[in-house]
FIKOLZA-1660 file (N, C-alpha, C; in steps of 0.1 Angstrom, whole numbers, plus 5000, padded with zeros to 4 digits):
% residues 174
   i   px   py   pz ch aa at
   1 3272 0517 2248  A  M  N
   1 3265 0505 2253  A  M CA
   1 3256 0508 2265  A  M  C
   2 3261 0515 2274  A  L  N
   2 3254 0519 2286  A  L CA
   2 3242 0528 2282  A  L  C
   3 3244 0537 2273  A  A  N
   3 3232 0545 2269  A  A CA
   3 3222 0537 2262  A  A  C
   4 3226 0527 2254  A  L  N
   4 3216 0519 2248  A  L CA
   4 3208 0510 2258  A  L  C
   5 3215 0506 2268  A  Y  N
   5 3208 0498 2278  A  Y CA
   5 3198 0507 2286  A  Y  C
   6 3202 0519 2289  A  I  N
   6 3193 0528 2296  A  I CA
   6 3181 0531 2288  A  I  C
   7 3183 0533 2275  A  F  N
   7 3173 0536 2265  A  F CA
   7 3163 0524 2265  A  F  C
   8 3168 0512 2264  A  Y  N
   8 3159 0500 2264  A  Y CA
   8 3151 0498 2277  A  Y  C
   9 3158 0500 2288  A  V  N
   9 3151 0498 2301  A  V CA
   9 3140 0509 2303  A  V  C
  10 3144 0521 2301  A  V  N
  10 3134 0532 2302  A  V CA
  10 3123 0531 2292  A  V  C
  11 3126 0528 2280  A  G  N
  11 3116 0527 2269  A  G CA
  11 3107 0515 2272  A  G  C
  12 3113 0504 2276  A  G  N
  12 3106 0492 2279  A  G CA
  12 3096 0494 2291  A  G  C
  13 3101 0501 2301  A  L  N
  13 3092 0504 2312  A  L CA
  13 3080 0512 2308  A  L  C
  14 3083 0522 2300  A  G  N
  14 3073 0531 2295  A  G CA
  14 3063 0524 2286  A  G  C
  15 3067 0515 2277  A  A  N
  15 3059 0508 2269  A  A CA
  15 3050 0498 2276  A  A  C
  16 3056 0491 2286  A  I  N
  16 3048 0482 2294  A  I CA
  16 3038 0489 2303  A  I  C
  17 3041 0500 2309  A  R  N
  17 3032 0507 2317  A  R CA
  17 3021 0514 2309  A  R  C
  18 3024 0519 2297  A  V  N
  18 3014 0525 2289  A  V CA
  18 3004 0514 2283  A  V  C
  19 3010 0503 2279  A  G  N
  19 3002 0492 2274  A  G CA
  19 2994 0485 2284  A  G  C
  20 2999 0485 2297  A  A  N
  20 2992 0478 2307  A  A CA
  20 2981 0486 2313  A  A  C
  21 2981 0499 2312  A  A  N
  21 2970 0507 2318  A  A CA
  21 2956 0503 2314  A  A  C
  22 2953 0502 2301  A  P  N
  22 2939 0499 2297  A  P CA
  22 2935 0485 2301  A  P  C
  23 2945 0476 2301  A  R  N
  23 2942 0462 2305  A  R CA
  23 2941 0460 2320  A  R  C
  24 2946 0469 2327  A  E  N
  24 2947 0468 2342  A  E CA
  24 2933 0465 2348  A  E  C
  25 2923 0472 2344  A  R  N
  25 2909 0470 2349  A  R CA
  25 2904 0456 2346  A  R  C
  26 2906 0452 2333  A  S  N
  26 2901 0438 2330  A  S CA
  26 2909 0427 2337  A  S  C
  27 2922 0430 2339  A  M  N
  27 2930 0420 2346  A  M CA
  27 2926 0419 2360  A  M  C
  28 2922 0430 2367  A  R  N
  28 2917 0429 2380  A  R CA
  28 2905 0420 2381  A  R  C
  29 2895 0422 2372  A  K  N
  29 2883 0414 2372  A  K CA
  29 2887 0399 2369  A  K  C
  30 2896 0397 2360  A  E  N
  30 2901 0383 2357  A  E CA
  30 2907 0377 2370  A  E  C
  31 2915 0385 2377  A  A  N
  31 2922 0380 2389  A  A CA
  31 2912 0376 2399  A  A  C
  32 2901 0385 2401  A  E  N
  32 2891 0382 2411  A  E CA
  32 2884 0369 2408  A  E  C
  33 2881 0366 2395  A  T  N
  33 2874 0354 2391  A  T CA
  33 2883 0341 2392  A  T  C
  34 2896 0343 2391  A  E  N
  34 2906 0332 2392  A  E CA
  34 2912 0330 2406  A  E  C
  35 2906 0336 2416  A  R  N
  35 2911 0334 2429  A  R CA
  35 2911 0319 2433  A  R  C
  36 2921 0314 2439  A  G  N
  36 2921 0300 2443  A  G CA
  36 2928 0292 2432  A  G  C
  37 2928 0297 2420  A  R  N
  37 2935 0289 2409  A  R CA
  37 2950 0293 2409  A  R  C
  38 2958 0285 2402  A  C  N
  38 2972 0288 2400  A  C CA
  38 2974 0300 2391  A  C  C
  39 2985 0307 2394  A  R  N
  39 2988 0319 2385  A  R CA
  39 2992 0313 2371  A  R  C
  40 2990 0322 2361  A  R  N
  40 2994 0317 2348  A  R CA
  40 3009 0315 2348  A  R  C
  41 3013 0304 2341  A  Q  N
  41 3027 0300 2340  A  Q CA
  41 3034 0309 2329  A  Q  C
  42 3046 0313 2332  A  E  N
  42 3053 0320 2322  A  E CA
  42 3057 0310 2311  A  E  C
  43 3060 0315 2299  A  P  N
  43 3064 0306 2288  A  P CA
  43 3077 0298 2292  A  P  C
  44 3077 0286 2288  A  S  N
  44 3089 0277 2292  A  S CA
  44 3102 0283 2286  A  S  C
  45 3101 0289 2275  A  A  N
  45 3114 0295 2269  A  A CA
  45 3119 0305 2278  A  A  C
  46 3111 0313 2285  A  L  N
  46 3115 0323 2294  A  L CA
  46 3121 0317 2307  A  L  C
  47 3115 0306 2311  A  R  N
  47 3121 0299 2323  A  R CA
  47 3135 0293 2320  A  R  C
  48 3136 0288 2307  A  Y  N
  48 3150 0283 2303  A  Y CA
  48 3160 0295 2302  A  Y  C
  49 3155 0306 2298  A  L  N
  49 3164 0318 2297  A  L CA
  49 3169 0322 2311  A  L  C
  50 3159 0322 2321  A  V  N
  50 3163 0325 2335  A  V CA
  50 3173 0315 2340  A  V  C
  51 3170 0302 2338  A  L  N
  51 3179 0292 2342  A  L CA
  51 3193 0293 2336  A  L  C
  52 3193 0295 2323  A  A  N
  52 3206 0297 2316  A  A CA
  52 3214 0309 2321  A  A  C
  53 3207 0320 2322  A  H  N
  53 3213 0332 2327  A  H CA
  53 3219 0331 2341  A  H  C
  54 3211 0325 2350  A  N  N
  54 3216 0323 2364  A  N CA
  54 3228 0313 2364  A  N  C
  55 3227 0302 2356  A  A  N
  55 3238 0292 2356  A  A CA
  55 3250 0298 2350  A  A  C
  56 3249 0306 2340  A  F  N
  56 3261 0313 2334  A  F CA
  56 3267 0323 2344  A  F  C
  57 3259 0331 2351  A  C  N
  57 3264 0340 2360  A  C CA
  57 3271 0333 2372  A  C  C
  58 3265 0322 2376  A  T  N
  58 3272 0315 2387  A  T CA
  58 3285 0309 2383  A  T  C
  59 3286 0303 2371  A  C  N
  59 3299 0298 2366  A  C CA
  59 3309 0309 2364  A  C  C
  60 3304 0320 2358  A  L  N
  60 3313 0331 2356  A  L CA
  60 3318 0337 2369  A  L  C
  61 3310 0338 2379  A  S  N
  61 3314 0343 2392  A  S CA
  61 3324 0333 2398  A  S  C
  62 3322 0320 2397  A  F  N
  62 3332 0311 2402  A  F CA
  62 3346 0312 2395  A  F  C
  63 3345 0314 2382  A  Y  N
  63 3357 0316 2374  A  Y CA
  63 3365 0328 2379  A  Y  C
  64 3357 0339 2381  A  M  N
  64 3364 0352 2385  A  M CA
  64 3369 0351 2399  A  M  C
  65 3362 0345 2408  A  A  N
  65 3366 0344 2422  A  A CA
  65 3379 0335 2423  A  A  C
  66 3379 0324 2416  A  Y  N
  66 3391 0315 2416  A  Y CA
  66 3402 0322 2409  A  Y  C
  67 3400 0328 2398  A  G  N
  67 3411 0335 2391  A  G CA
  67 3417 0347 2398  A  G  C
  68 3408 0355 2404  A  L  N
  68 3413 0367 2412  A  L CA
  68 3421 0362 2424  A  L  C
  69 3416 0353 2431  A  L  N
  69 3422 0348 2444  A  L CA
  69 3435 0341 2441  A  L  C
  70 3436 0333 2430  A  S  N
  70 3448 0326 2427  A  S CA
  70 3458 0335 2421  A  S  C
  71 3454 0345 2413  A  S  N
  71 3463 0356 2409  A  S CA
  71 3469 0364 2420  A  S  C
  72 3460 0367 2430  A  A  N
  72 3465 0375 2441  A  A CA
  72 3475 0366 2450  A  A  C
  73 3472 0353 2451  A  Y  N
  73 3482 0345 2458  A  Y CA
  73 3495 0344 2451  A  Y  C
  74 3495 0342 2437  A  N  N
  74 3507 0340 2429  A  N CA
  74 3515 0353 2429  A  N  C
  75 3508 0365 2430  A  L  N
  75 3515 0378 2430  A  L CA
  75 3519 0382 2444  A  L  C
  76 3516 0374 2454  A  R  N
  76 3519 0376 2468  A  R CA
  76 3512 0389 2473  A  R  C
  77 3499 0391 2469  A  Y  N
  77 3492 0402 2473  A  Y CA
  77 3487 0400 2488  A  Y  C
  78 3486 0411 2495  A  S  N
  78 3480 0410 2508  A  S CA
  78 3465 0415 2506  A  S  C
  79 3458 0415 2517  A  V  N
  79 3444 0419 2516  A  V CA
  79 3443 0434 2511  A  V  C
  80 3450 0443 2518  A  W  N
  80 3451 0457 2514  A  W CA
  80 3465 0462 2512  A  W  C
  81 3466 0473 2506  A  G  N
  81 3479 0480 2505  A  G CA
  81 3488 0474 2493  A  G  C
  82 3481 0470 2483  A  N  N
  82 3489 0465 2471  A  N CA
  82 3490 0476 2460  A  N  C
  83 3502 0478 2456  A  A  N
  83 3504 0489 2446  A  A CA
  83 3499 0484 2433  A  A  C
  84 3495 0493 2424  A  Y  N
  84 3491 0489 2411  A  Y CA
  84 3504 0488 2402  A  Y  C
  85 3505 0477 2395  A  N  N
  85 3517 0474 2387  A  N CA
  85 3512 0472 2373  A  N  C
  86 3516 0479 2363  A  E  N
  86 3511 0478 2349  A  E CA
  86 3515 0465 2343  A  E  C
  87 3525 0458 2348  A  E  N
  87 3531 0446 2343  A  E CA
  87 3522 0434 2346  A  E  C
  88 3513 0435 2356  A  E  N
  88 3505 0423 2360  A  E CA
  88 3494 0421 2351  A  E  C
  89 3496 0412 2341  A  K  N
  89 3485 0409 2331  A  K CA
  89 3474 0400 2336  A  K  C
  90 3477 0391 2345  A  S  N
  90 3467 0381 2349  A  S CA
  90 3456 0389 2357  A  S  C
  91 3460 0398 2366  A  M  N
  91 3450 0405 2374  A  M CA
  91 3442 0414 2365  A  M  C
  92 3448 0420 2355  A  V  N
  92 3441 0429 2345  A  V CA
  92 3430 0421 2338  A  V  C
  93 3434 0409 2334  A  H  N
  93 3424 0400 2327  A  H CA
  93 3412 0398 2336  A  H  C
  94 3414 0394 2348  A  Y  N
  94 3402 0391 2357  A  Y CA
  94 3394 0403 2361  A  Y  C
  95 3401 0414 2362  A  I  N
  95 3393 0427 2365  A  I CA
  95 3385 0431 2353  A  I  C
  96 3390 0429 2341  A  Y  N
  96 3383 0432 2329  A  Y CA
  96 3371 0423 2327  A  Y  C
  97 3373 0410 2330  A  V  N
  97 3362 0400 2329  A  V CA
  97 3351 0404 2340  A  V  C
  98 3356 0408 2351  A  F  N
  98 3346 0412 2362  A  F CA
  98 3338 0424 2357  A  F  C
  99 3344 0434 2351  A  Y  N
  99 3337 0445 2345  A  Y CA
  99 3327 0441 2335  A  Y  C
 100 3331 0432 2326  A  M  N
 100 3322 0427 2315  A  M CA
 100 3311 0419 2321  A  M  C
 101 3313 0412 2332  A  S  N
 101 3302 0404 2339  A  S CA
 101 3291 0414 2343  A  S  C
 102 3294 0426 2346  A  K  N
 102 3284 0435 2351  A  K CA
 102 3275 0438 2339  A  K  C
 103 3280 0438 2327  A  M  N
 103 3271 0439 2315  A  M CA
 103 3262 0427 2313  A  M  C
 104 3267 0415 2316  A  V  N
 104 3259 0403 2316  A  V CA
 104 3248 0404 2326  A  V  C
 105 3251 0409 2338  A  E  N
 105 3241 0410 2349  A  E CA
 105 3230 0420 2346  A  E  C
 106 3233 0429 2336  A  F  N
 106 3222 0438 2332  A  F CA
 106 3210 0431 2326  A  F  C
 107 3213 0419 2321  A  L  N
 107 3202 0411 2315  A  L CA
 107 3191 0407 2325  A  L  C
 108 3194 0407 2338  A  D  N
 108 3183 0404 2347  A  D CA
 108 3172 0414 2347  A  D  C
 109 3176 0427 2344  A  T  N
 109 3166 0437 2342  A  T CA
 109 3157 0434 2330  A  T  C
 110 3163 0430 2319  A  I  N
 110 3156 0427 2307  A  I CA
 110 3146 0415 2310  A  I  C
 111 3152 0405 2317  A  I  N
 111 3143 0394 2320  A  I CA
 111 3132 0398 2329  A  I  C
 112 3134 0407 2339  A  M  N
 112 3123 0411 2347  A  M CA
 112 3112 0418 2338  A  M  C
 113 3116 0426 2328  A  L  N
 113 3107 0432 2319  A  L CA
 113 3099 0422 2311  A  L  C
 114 3106 0412 2306  A  L  N
 114 3100 0402 2298  A  L CA
 114 3090 0394 2306  A  L  C
 115 3093 0392 2319  A  K  N
 115 3083 0385 2328  A  K CA
 115 3072 0395 2333  A  K  C
 116 3073 0407 2329  A  R  N
 116 3063 0418 2333  A  R CA
 116 3063 0420 2348  A  R  C
 117 3075 0419 2354  A  N  N
 117 3077 0422 2368  A  N CA
 117 3082 0436 2369  A  N  C
 118 3074 0446 2364  A  V  N
 118 3078 0460 2363  A  V CA
 118 3081 0466 2376  A  V  C
 119 3074 0461 2387  A  R  N
 119 3076 0467 2400  A  R CA
 119 3090 0464 2405  A  R  C
 120 3096 0453 2401  A  Q  N
 120 3110 0450 2405  A  Q CA
 120 3120 0459 2399  A  Q  C
 121 3117 0465 2388  A  V  N
 121 3127 0474 2381  A  V CA
 121 3125 0488 2387  A  V  C
 122 3131 0490 2398  A  T  N
 122 3130 0503 2405  A  T CA
 122 3141 0512 2400  A  T  C
 123 3140 0525 2404  A  V  N
 123 3151 0534 2402  A  V CA
 123 3164 0530 2408  A  V  C
 124 3163 0524 2421  A  L  N
 124 3174 0519 2428  A  L CA
 124 3181 0508 2420  A  L  C
 125 3173 0499 2415  A  H  N
 125 3178 0487 2407  A  H CA
 125 3186 0492 2395  A  H  C
 126 3180 0501 2387  A  V  N
 126 3187 0506 2375  A  V CA
 126 3199 0514 2379  A  V  C
 127 3198 0523 2389  A  Y  N
 127 3209 0531 2394  A  Y CA
 127 3221 0522 2399  A  Y  C
 128 3217 0511 2406  A  H  N
 128 3228 0501 2410  A  H CA
 128 3235 0496 2398  A  H  C
 129 3228 0490 2388  A  H  N
 129 3235 0484 2377  A  H CA
 129 3243 0495 2369  A  H  C
 130 3238 0506 2367  A  V  N
 130 3245 0517 2359  A  V CA
 130 3257 0521 2367  A  V  C
 131 3256 0524 2380  A  S  N
 131 3267 0530 2387  A  S CA
 131 3278 0519 2389  A  S  C
 132 3274 0507 2392  A  V  N
 132 3285 0496 2393  A  V CA
 132 3292 0494 2380  A  V  C
 133 3285 0495 2369  A  A  N
 133 3292 0494 2356  A  A CA
 133 3301 0505 2353  A  A  C
 134 3297 0517 2356  A  I  N
 134 3306 0529 2354  A  I CA
 134 3318 0528 2363  A  I  C
 135 3316 0525 2376  A  I  N
 135 3327 0524 2385  A  I CA
 135 3337 0513 2381  A  I  C
 136 3333 0501 2377  A  W  N
 136 3342 0491 2373  A  W CA
 136 3348 0494 2359  A  W  C
 137 3342 0502 2351  A  W  N
 137 3348 0506 2338  A  W CA
 137 3360 0515 2342  A  W  C
 138 3358 0524 2351  A  I  N
 138 3369 0533 2355  A  I CA
 138 3380 0525 2361  A  I  C
 139 3377 0516 2370  A  I  N
 139 3388 0508 2376  A  I CA
 139 3395 0499 2365  A  I  C
 140 3387 0493 2357  A  S  N
 140 3394 0484 2347  A  S CA
 140 3402 0492 2336  A  S  C
 141 3398 0504 2334  A  Y  N
 141 3405 0513 2324  A  Y CA
 141 3417 0519 2330  A  Y  C
 142 3416 0524 2342  A  H  N
 142 3427 0532 2348  A  H CA
 142 3436 0525 2357  A  H  C
 143 3431 0515 2365  A  A  N
 143 3440 0508 2375  A  A CA
 143 3435 0494 2378  A  A  C
 144 3436 0485 2368  A  P  N
 144 3430 0472 2370  A  P CA
 144 3439 0462 2377  A  P  C
 145 3442 0466 2389  A  G  N
 145 3451 0457 2397  A  G CA
 145 3451 0464 2411  A  G  C
 146 3462 0461 2419  A  G  N
 146 3463 0466 2432  A  G CA
 146 3451 0461 2441  A  G  C
 147 3446 0470 2448  A  D  N
 147 3435 0466 2458  A  D CA
 147 3422 0464 2452  A  D  C
 148 3420 0467 2439  A  A  N
 148 3407 0464 2433  A  A CA
 148 3403 0450 2433  A  A  C
 149 3413 0441 2433  A  Y  N
 149 3410 0426 2433  A  Y CA
 149 3401 0422 2444  A  Y  C
 150 3403 0427 2456  A  I  N
 150 3396 0422 2468  A  I CA
 150 3381 0424 2467  A  I  C
 151 3377 0436 2462  A  L  N
 151 3363 0438 2461  A  L CA
 151 3357 0430 2450  A  L  C
 152 3364 0428 2439  A  A  N
 152 3359 0420 2428  A  A CA
 152 3358 0405 2433  A  A  C
 153 3368 0401 2440  A  A  N
 153 3368 0387 2445  A  A CA
 153 3356 0384 2455  A  A  C
 154 3355 0394 2464  A  L  N
 154 3344 0392 2474  A  L CA
 154 3330 0392 2467  A  L  C
 155 3328 0401 2458  A  N  N
 155 3316 0402 2450  A  N CA
 155 3313 0389 2442  A  N  C
 156 3324 0384 2436  A  S  N
 156 3322 0371 2429  A  S CA
 156 3319 0360 2438  A  S  C
 157 3325 0359 2450  A  I  N
 157 3322 0348 2459  A  I CA
 157 3308 0349 2464  A  I  C
 158 3303 0361 2467  A  V  N
 158 3289 0363 2471  A  V CA
 158 3280 0358 2460  A  V  C
 159 3283 0362 2447  A  H  N
 159 3274 0358 2436  A  H CA
 159 3275 0343 2434  A  H  C
 160 3286 0336 2437  A  V  N
 160 3286 0321 2435  A  V CA
 160 3275 0315 2444  A  V  C
 161 3273 0320 2456  A  F  N
 161 3263 0314 2465  A  F CA
 161 3250 0321 2464  A  F  C
 162 3249 0334 2460  A  H  N
 162 3237 0342 2459  A  H CA
 162 3228 0338 2448  A  H  C
 163 3234 0336 2436  A  V  N
 163 3226 0334 2424  A  V CA
 163 3219 0320 2424  A  V  C
 164 3226 0309 2429  A  P  N
 164 3219 0296 2429  A  P CA
 164 3208 0296 2440  A  P  C
 165 3209 0304 2450  A  L  N
 165 3198 0305 2460  A  L CA
 165 3185 0311 2453  A  L  C
 166 3187 0321 2444  A  L  N
 166 3176 0327 2437  A  L CA
 166 3171 0319 2425  A  L  C
 167 3178 0309 2421  A  L  N
 167 3174 0301 2409  A  L CA
 167 3160 0296 2410  A  L  C
 168 3156 0289 2421  A  P  N
 168 3142 0284 2421  A  P CA
 168 3132 0296 2420  A  P  C
 169 3135 0307 2427  A  L  N
 169 3126 0318 2427  A  L CA
 169 3124 0324 2413  A  L  C
 170 3136 0325 2406  A  G  N
 170 3135 0330 2392  A  G CA
 170 3128 0321 2382  A  G  C
 171 3128 0308 2384  A  V  N
 171 3122 0299 2376  A  V CA
 171 3107 0299 2379  A  V  C
 172 3103 0299 2392  A  M  N
 172 3089 0298 2395  A  M CA
 172 3082 0311 2396  A  M  C
 173 3089 0322 2397  A  D  N
 173 3083 0335 2398  A  D CA
 173 3075 0338 2385  A  D  C
 174 3064 0345 2386  A  G  N
 174 3056 0348 2375  A  G CA
 174 3058 0361 2370  A  G  C
% end
């Protein structure tokens, strides 16, 4: 799945950059003539996709934050120093959902490409998504409990507040 994602992102970047090169000169002229006018609006279907993606990520982050923290409370976890116990199924569930949420968050890159925001898809952006997915796969496969919960919970809490703040930008951005 990860290889397929990398193939699509790299292939999509290449296709957009190759296809955009001949049009770039004509677009510059068009941009010069349209100064003072509003930028072209993106298709409304794409705006709804951005809205749906951000709303889903926010709800999923809230679900994970609440689930991880309530499981940690019920299992009497402290902030650090919790041993991994293979019998703890509730924590395993939320860590696995957190790992899978990283796959859902890959879609923001696809959305950027659909919006032709190629400059936002940097090597650092792709590296971040790929490395986070690999790290959380290792955690969810080998030790989905113990101290792993605190990082997943903190990340989920940040995303609960972070994604809605970006929602207007994602809808209005061209």
